[in-house]
C-alpha positions in Angstrom: -80.8 -51.1 14.3 -83.4 -48.3 12.1 -80.8 -45.9 11.7 -80.7 -44.7 15.1 -76.9 -44.8 17.5 -76.7 -44.0 21.4 -73.0 -42.4 21.8 -70.8 -44.8 22.2 -67.6 -44.5 23.7 -64.9 -47.4 24.8 -63.5 -46.0 27.8 -64.8 -46.7 30.0 -68.2 -47.8 29.8 -68.3 -51.1 28.2 -68.8 -53.3 31.5 -71.6 -55.4 31.9 -72.7 -52.7 34.3 -72.3 -49.8 32.1 -75.5 -47.7 30.3 -74.6 -48.9 26.9 -74.5 -52.5 27.8 -77.9 -51.9 29.9 -79.7 -50.4 27.1 -78.9 -53.1 24.4 -80.2 -55.6 26.6 -83.3 -53.6 28.0 -83.9 -53.2 24.3 -83.7 -56.7 23.4 -80.5 -56.5 21.6 -78.0 -58.4 21.8 -74.5 -56.3 22.9 -72.1 -58.7 20.7 -74.3 -57.9 17.6 -75.2 -54.7 18.4 -71.3 -53.9 17.6 -70.4 -55.7 14.8 -73.5 -54.3 13.2 -71.7 -50.9 14.1 -68.5 -51.6 12.6 -69.7 -53.6 9.4 -71.5 -50.1 9.1 -68.5 -48.4 9.6 -66.7 -50.4 7.1 -69.2 -49.9 4.5 -68.5 -46.3 4.8 -65.4 -46.5 4.1 -64.1 -46.2 7.7 -60.3 -47.3 8.6 -59.2 -48.5 11.9 
């Protein structure tokens, strides 16, 4: 993902018609993979959920 991220707010805006999922699709990215990567990188930085 190159270290560049869009702002992500999960409520509201995570329907198939919301901007973030559509932006992922337009970029040829899988939304589940993008979300997995964000969570994995947060854990790697020591984030606690």
